[in-house]
Every structure is written in C-alpha cells, then in structure tokens.
Legacy VTK file of the C-alpha trace (Angstrom):
# vtk DataFile Version 3.0
C-alpha trace
ASCII
DATASET POLYDATA
POINTS 71 float
-3.818 6.652 -25.657
-6.300 7.708 -23.170
-5.473 8.286 -19.421
-7.244 6.193 -16.852
-7.650 6.470 -13.251
-5.124 4.358 -11.313
-6.351 1.123 -9.455
-6.856 1.269 -5.797
-3.459 -0.592 -5.330
-1.415 1.804 -7.683
-2.947 4.913 -5.828
-1.723 3.219 -2.498
1.589 2.408 -3.855
2.206 6.065 -5.089
1.636 7.598 -1.741
4.566 5.652 -0.315
8.062 7.143 -0.889
11.212 5.041 -1.449
12.684 3.993 1.936
9.673 4.651 3.746
8.209 1.949 6.342
4.307 1.509 6.432
1.598 -0.710 7.402
-1.438 -1.896 5.384
-3.544 0.266 7.981
-1.493 3.427 7.311
-2.170 3.023 3.710
-5.747 2.725 3.900
-5.846 5.774 6.415
-3.870 7.685 3.549
-6.322 6.637 0.979
-9.261 7.653 3.049
-7.695 11.204 3.755
-6.987 11.446 -0.051
-10.722 11.022 -0.843
-10.639 7.922 -2.795
-14.225 6.608 -3.403
-13.160 2.732 -3.317
-10.753 1.673 -0.764
-9.413 -2.021 -0.458
-9.409 -4.036 2.682
-6.318 -4.034 4.777
-5.861 -7.935 4.308
-6.179 -7.541 0.402
-3.623 -4.457 0.394
-1.301 -6.630 2.427
-1.478 -9.590 0.249
-0.639 -7.446 -2.739
2.305 -5.800 -1.072
3.783 -9.290 0.089
3.863 -10.233 -3.657
4.982 -6.867 -5.155
8.921 -6.777 -5.801
8.826 -2.950 -4.914
8.235 -3.702 -1.243
10.126 -5.675 1.258
8.350 -7.389 4.196
10.346 -6.402 7.554
8.123 -7.674 10.507
5.030 -10.092 10.698
5.258 -11.193 14.303
1.855 -11.162 16.185
1.386 -7.450 15.052
0.789 -5.571 11.759
2.962 -6.486 9.038
5.455 -3.728 8.185
6.534 -2.985 4.426
9.475 -0.846 3.213
9.259 0.405 -0.291
12.749 -0.238 -2.139
12.098 1.193 -5.362
LINES 1 72
71 0 1 2 3 4 5 6 7 8 9 10 11 12 13 14 15 16 17 18 19 20 21 22 23 24 25 26 27 28 29 30 31 32 33 34 35 36 37 38 39 40 41 42 43 44 45 46 47 48 49 50 51 52 53 54 55 56 57 58 59 60 61 62 63 64 65 66 67 68 69 70
C-alpha cells in the first residue's frame, strides 16, 4: 500500500486536538503556517466541518461558527 499525502481537509482536521474549539479561519491560518501549498477556503472548510461527525457546532450567530472536536 502506498502512502499518499492527506487531503486538505484531512490535514486541517489533524491540526485540531480533541476538545479544542476552533473556527474555520483558525484552521486556514494553521494550514498557512504549516506551509501547505493548497489551502481550502473558509467557507468550504466550514461546510465540511458541519457535516463531519467528529465536530460539534457550538455557535453560529452573526459571527464566525465555532467548532469543537469531540473525537
């Protein structure tokens, strides 16, 4: 089995520890700091996190949506 580079979303997901609260903007900043070449938009990253069972949506009122990783 060959080892492949993780997708942008998988890379972003690995940067969040269990129990940590983050926003999509925080995730993009972390990806930039880790020198990823391709970076997803905040909107696409947020949409994927809303559908992912590993994340819980905490707040979405007029500001950025806050996510917490549960597993």
